[in-house]
Every structure is written in structure tokens, then in C-alpha cells.
TITIBA-50161 format. One record per residue (C-alpha): x, y, z; residue in three letters. Coordinates in steps of 0.2 Angstrom, whole numbers, plus 5000, padded with zeros to 4 digits. Layout:
BEGIN
XYZALA
...
//
This chain:
BEGIN
502748885075MET
502048955091PRO
501348835103SER
499448835107PRO
499548895125GLU
500449055120ARG
498849125113GLY
498349235099LEU
499649375099LEU
501149275092PRO
500149235077LEU
499849415073LEU
501049525063GLY
501149495045PRO
499649595040ALA
500349745050PHE
501849745039VAL
500849735023ALA
499749875029ALA
501249995028ILE
500949985009ALA
499250065012TYR
499850215021VAL
501350255010ASP
501750435003PRO
500650394988GLY
499150384999ASN
499650555007VAL
499750634990ALA
498150554983ALA
497050584999ASN
497650765002LEU
497350804984THR
495650724984ALA
495150815000GLY
495850984996ALA
495150994979GLN
493450904981HIS
493150905000GLY
492250745006TYR
491650694988LEU
492850544986LEU
492750485004LEU
491750334998TRP
493250274987VAL
494350255003LEU
492950155012VAL
492650034997VAL
494550014993ALA
494949975011ASN
493549845011ALA
494249764995MET
496049775003ALA
495449675018VAL
494749535007LEU
496249524995VAL
497549535009GLN
496749395018TYR
496649285002LEU
498449314999SER
498949265017ALA
497849115016LYS
498749055001LEU
500349065010GLY
499748975025VAL
498848835017VAL
500048795003THR
501748865010GLY
502048954994ARG
501949134988THR
500849204974VAL
502449224962PRO
502949044965GLU
501248984960HIS
501349094945LEU
503049024940ARG
502348844940ASP
500948894928ARG
501749014915LEU
502848974901SER
504649054901ARG
504049194890ARG
502449214901GLY
503549224916ARG
504649354909LEU
503249464903ALA
502349444920PHE
503949484929PHE
504249644918THR
502549714923GLN
502849674941ALA
504449764941GLN
503649914933ALA
502449904948VAL
503949894960ALA
504750054952ILE
503150144953ALA
503050104971THR
504750154975ASP
504450324966VAL
503050364978ALA
503950304993GLU
505650384990VAL
504950544984ILE
503850555000GLY
505350525011GLY
506350655002ALA
504950785004VAL
504850745022ALA
506650765025LEU
506550935015HIS
505150995026LEU
506050935042LEU
507850985039PHE
507951075023GLY
508850945013LEU
508850954994PRO
507550834987LEU
508850724978TRP
509850704994LEU
508350665004GLY
507950534991GLY
509650454993LEU
509450465012VAL
507750375011THR
508450245000GLY
509950215012ALA
508950195028VAL
507650075019SER
509149975014THR
509749965032ALA
508049905037VAL
508049775024LEU
509749715030ALA
509049695047LEU
507749575040HIS
509149475033GLY
510249475049ARG
508949465063ARG
507549375055GLY
505649405051VAL
505049445069ARG
506349595071ARG
505949665054PHE
504049655059GLU
504349745075ALA
505349885067VAL
504049915053VAL
502549895065ILE
503350035076GLY
503450145061MET
501650115057LEU
501250185075GLY
502250335071VAL
501250355054ILE
499550345063ALA
499950475076VAL
500750595063GLY
499150595052PHE
497750565064VAL
498350705076ALA
497650845066GLY
495850785067LEU
495850815086PHE
496250995083VAL
495051025068ALA
493650895068PRO
492750865052PRO
490850905049ASP
489950745053PRO
488550785040ALA
489650825026GLU
490750675029ALA
489250565029ALA
488750635012ALA
490450585006GLY
489950405008LEU
488750414993VAL
489650344978PRO
489750484964ARG
491050574953PHE
491050754947GLU
492050754930GLY
493550664923ALA
494750744936GLY
493850644950THR
493950484941VAL
495850504939LEU
495950544958LEU
494850394962ALA
496050284952ALA
497450354960SER
496650324978MET
496250154973LEU
498050114967GLY
498650184983ALA
497550084994THR
497449914986VAL
499349894982MET
499949754970PRO
501549734979HIS
500749704996ALA
499749564988ILE
501249474982TYR
502149504998LEU
500849455010HIS
500849275005SER
502749265009ALA
502549365025LEU
501149235031ALA
502249085026ARG
503849145034ASP
502949205050HIS
502049045053HIS
503248915045GLY
502548745041HIS
500748735047VAL
500148555051PRO
498448525043ALA
497548515060GLU
498248685065ARG
497748775048VAL
495948825054PRO
496648915070ARG
498049005060VAL
496749065047LEU
495649125061ARG
497149225068ALA
497549285051THR
495849355049ARG
496049455065THR
497749505060ASP
497149575043VAL
495549655049VAL
496549745064ALA
497949805052ALA
496849865038LEU
495749955051LEU
497250055057VAL
497750095039ALA
495950135034GLY
495850255049VAL
497450345044VAL
496950355025ASN
495250425030ILE
496050545042SER
497150615028MET
495650655017LEU
494550725031LEU
496050835037LEU
496150905019ALA
494350925017ALA
494151015034THR
495751125035SER
496451135017LEU
495051155005ARG
495151314995GLY
496851355002VAL
498151404989GLU
499551284985GLY
498851124994THR
499051034977ASP
500850994983THR
501450904999LEU
502551055003GLU
500951175001GLY
499851055011ALA
501151055025HIS
501251245025ALA
499351255025ALA
499251125040VAL
500551235050VAL
499551395046ALA
497851315050SER
498251195064LEU
499951255071GLY
501751205070PRO
501551055082ALA
500250975070VAL
501351025056GLY
502850935064LEU
501850775067LEU
501250785049PHE
503050795043ALA
503650655054ILE
502250545049GLY
502650575031LEU
504450525034LEU
504050375043ALA
502850325029SER
504250345016GLY
505550245026LEU
504450105031ALA
503450085014SER
505050085004THR
505749945015SER
504149845013VAL
504149874994GLY
505849824992SER
505549665002GLN
504049634990ALA
505249654975GLY
506349514982ALA
504849394984VAL
504349434966ILE
506149404960TRP
506249234969GLU
504549174965GLY
504549214947MET
506349194942LEU
506949074956HIS
508449194960ARG
508649344970THR
509949474966PRO
511049554980PRO
510149684990LEU
511049834984LEU
510749784966VAL
508849764969ARG
508849934978ARG
509750024963LEU
508549954950LEU
507050024958THR
507850174967LEU
508750244952ALA
507150304943PRO
506450394958ALA
508150484961ILE
508150534943ALA
506450614944LEU
507050714959LEU
508650774950VAL
507750834934VAL
506450924945GLY
504850834942VAL
503450904953ASP
503550774968PRO
501650774972THR
501150754953GLN
502350604952ALA
501650534967LEU
499850544961VAL
500350474944LEU
501350334952SER
499750274960GLN
498850274944VAL
500150154937VAL
499850044953LEU
498050044949SER
498349964932PHE
499449834940GLY
498049774952ILE
497149654940PRO
498749564935PHE
498949504953VAL
497149494958LEU
496549384944VAL
497849244947PRO
497649254966LEU
495749224965LEU
496049084953ARG
497249004966PHE
496249024982THR
494648964973GLY
495548804967ASP
494948654978SER
496348544970ALA
497648674977LEU
496748734993MET
495848574998GLY
494448615011PRO
495148795012PHE
494648844995ALA
493549004994ASP
491648974995GLY
490449044983ARG
490049214992PRO
491949254994VAL
492249214975ARG
490749324970VAL
491349474981LEU
493149454975ALA
492749444957TRP
491549594959LEU
493049694966ALA
494149644952VAL
492849694939GLY
492649864948ALA
494549894947VAL
494549844928ILE
493049954924ALA
493750104933LEU
495350094923ASN
494450074907VAL
493450234911VAL
495050324915LEU
495850274899LEU
494350334889VAL
494250494898LEU
496150524897THR
496250494878PHE
494650584873THR
495050734884GLY
493350724892ALA
//
């Protein structure tokens, strides 16, 4: 545990690792599709989703700091054996959907940069992410955090750079902050953007990141660590939010109405044509860093779920194969990468309530959290967020099955 005189900086870091989940290739696909097809219309979804993310990521970190245990560990204590297996199954489905987005994104980036076949790019992405995870095991939490945070910086530069070349229209962007939909397609995209922004695996993981980063926190130091945690979460999610909003603004400004922007490859080509090869190169590098970093973080979240729910962790290679294989299979059979990315985010959106509902019950439990249990305003805001997610998913199901 860092000593008091060392200041705030040593207490920061876990949220920046979790924030990688909020700028993964699924975000790129969902945000570019929304901007290219509907302009600024769904900008408000990103703003609302990012505000929700700040709240839930802080609650997850708070649970880890105060109790010294992760969300999956608390779930294991409260579920029957059958319930644990059922919950673990849906959490693994979320992990697979996460890896589909991240590996496909890395594969597309390698194709854009070096012309690699998509299936080979997927294998390279999986191999590099496995090496980053091995670094976590050999060198410890801080080294893993440093590598991932460095990748976050590359992602931010890659996706924000285009706005300096083609700034958005302020009036039109402001109009996009008014909540509204225009047909079933925008609801599907909103669910996809929400699933890409509020990531279930990041919520599972953050409780473990905070616990491992801070170690055992004596009761008298918990308030200081929680203050630092709030700073960590707000700063990290501010970076992620700026990157996500930049993606949508870039698409709305430079890609709207351009043929072929419904794919990552087409969007890249349009960026190059509209903004020049330098911005196109930064875009591709940002996408690659996004895929490599996010699949590493997603795999670490999978380990936390395995350990917490089943009290066992398979070898690293086994875990990677379990979630990597479906993504590689999709690339081999020729599924459209961008469509797979967007649909994977819809799957993630349906996984959000399964982790949010237990998390809010835990952090609102005074018997578990003591004086650090959520107050009434926080509980109300958090449950409203959960209700909004569930309502959006119900509307999405109705529109999907009625063909509206």
C-alpha cells in the first residue's frame, strides 16, 4: 500500500485499465456506424452511457476496496451450485462476445496496415494479447497497468486526431444531445452503443483491479483510497468518453453519406479520402492498439470470473482458446467483420443487468459495506440506470421480433 506522503498518483491506475473496455473495436464499429448513418442523432446515447459508466465503475472499485473481494466472489457466496453454473455460463457468453469484437478489430487493423488475411490477423491479435497477459503474471499488476495505459494513449491519439483536421459543426452536435430515436434501426444502434460503452466484463474486473492495486486497506485509510478512486474513475472515463464521442463526431462530420462506411475498411478508406493518409494511418494504429489492449483486458476479466465463480482458474492458454476460437471461426467463414462487431455489442448490452443488479445490491448493503454503503441518491441514480438498460433491451426485442 502506498504511504501517505507519496501523494495521489500511486493510488491511480485501475480505472485506466478498465477504461480500455470502453474504447474497444466494438465501440469503433458502433460509433462509426451511428455517425455515418445518422449523423449526430445518437450523440446523446454516448453521453448518457458514459455517465452511467462512471457511476457503475466507481461502485465496482468501491466494492473491491472496502471488502477486499470481487463481484464474482460475492456472487459465489450467495448462489447455489446450479445458480453459480448458470451465472458463469452467461458471463462466459459475455466474454466470448467481448473477444469477438476485440479480436476482429485487431484483425481488421492488421489487414489495413499490413494486408494480412483477417484470420491471420486474428491469430496475431490473440497471440500478442496472450503475451501481455503473461506479462501480468510475471511482472505484477503495476507493469500490466503501465503497458495497458500506454496503449490507451495510442488509442486516444489515433481516434481524436481526425477532429483537428475536420472539426464538427457545434450547433448540429449540440442538437445531438437531445434524446430521441428515428426508427427501429436507431434503437438497435443505441443498444449496440450502450453495450459497447457500459461493458459487463469491465464491471466484473474493476473490483479485482482495485483490490489488487491497493492491497489490504486498513479501515482508517479507506476514505482516502475511495477519494482517489473517484478521481481515477472520473479521469479515466473522461478520456474514454472523449475518444468515443470523437469517433461519432468524426463519422458524422466526414463520413456521412459516403458509400461503404458501414464497414471498418470502408470507414478507413473514407477517412483517408476525406482527411488524408496521415489521419488514416493514425486511425488504423488506434484500431490496432484498441484490439490488442482490449482483448488483453477482456481476458483478464475472464480469469477474474473463473476464479470468483468457480474458485479455479484454467491455464492461460486454455482460457484464451475458449474465447478466441469463436472469433477466429467467424473470420475463417467470412462473416462481415463490422456487422459481427455491432451484434457482439448488442449481446453485451443484454449482459449488463446480470452484473449491475448484484453489484447495486452489494454496494447498497450496509451489513457488507458498513459506513461505505451507497446513500439514497446513489441508489436511486444507479437503479434508474439499470431500469433504462433493461427497458432499452425490451424495446429492442419487441422491434426485432415484430419487424418494426
